[in-house]
C-alpha positions as CSV (number, residue, x, y, z in Angstrom):
1,M,156.5,28.7,144.5
2,Q,153.2,30.1,143.4
3,I,152.9,31.7,140.0
4,D,150.9,34.9,139.8
5,P,148.3,34.3,137.1
6,T,148.6,37.9,136.0
7,A,152.4,37.6,135.5
8,D,153.7,36.6,132.1
9,L,154.8,33.0,131.5
10,G,158.4,34.0,130.7
11,S,159.1,35.5,134.0
12,S,157.4,32.6,135.8
13,M,159.7,30.1,133.9
14,R,162.8,32.2,134.7
15,R,161.9,32.4,138.4
16,A,161.3,28.7,138.6
17,R,164.7,28.0,136.9
18,L,166.6,30.4,139.1
19,A,164.9,29.1,142.3
20,A,165.9,25.6,141.3
21,G,169.5,26.8,140.9
22,L,169.7,25.6,137.3
23,G,171.3,27.2,134.2
24,L,169.5,27.9,131.0
25,R,171.3,25.2,129.1
26,E,170.6,22.6,131.8
27,V,166.9,23.3,131.8
28,A,166.7,23.3,128.0
29,R,168.5,19.9,127.9
30,R,166.2,18.4,130.5
31,A,163.1,19.9,128.8
32,G,164.2,18.7,125.3
33,T,164.5,22.2,123.8
34,S,167.3,24.5,122.8
35,H,168.7,27.1,125.1
36,A,168.0,29.8,122.5
37,T,164.3,28.8,122.5
38,L,164.1,28.7,126.3
39,N,165.7,32.1,126.3
40,A,163.1,33.4,123.9
41,Y,160.3,32.0,126.2
42,E,161.9,33.6,129.2
43,T,162.1,37.0,127.5
44,N,158.6,36.8,126.1
45,R,159.8,36.8,122.4
46,K,158.0,33.4,122.0
47,V,155.1,31.8,123.8
48,P,155.3,28.1,124.7
49,S,152.4,25.7,124.3
50,I,151.0,24.6,127.6
51,H,152.7,21.2,127.1
52,T,156.1,22.9,126.7
53,F,155.4,25.2,129.6
54,V,154.7,22.1,131.9
55,R,157.8,20.3,130.5
56,I,160.0,23.3,131.3
57,L,158.6,23.6,134.8
58,H,159.1,19.8,135.4
59,A,162.7,20.3,134.3
60,C,163.0,22.8,137.1
61,R,161.6,20.3,139.5
62,Y,158.1,21.9,139.8
63,T,154.7,20.4,139.3
64,V,151.8,22.3,137.8
65,D,148.5,22.4,139.6
66,V,145.6,24.1,137.8
67,S,142.4,25.1,139.5
68,L,139.4,25.9,137.4
69,T,136.7,28.0,139.0
70,P,133.5,29.0,137.2
71,T,132.9,32.7,136.7
72,D,129.8,34.5,137.9
73,T,127.7,34.8,134.7
74,D,124.8,37.2,135.3
């Protein structure tokens, strides 16, 4: 699954969880967080750190691949 960089993190986490066929509580347990916190991330009431975001995606059996590209600076 590719994550649209213009999409919010919450919907990306939710899509990954649902695509993996996992429930909120199971992903929270695997990621070492509470289901309430995970729900807050998925509904954009809280923003996870990049470390937490990666941990949640790993719990959903996804890896994170980041590509950095320099911008054109005129």
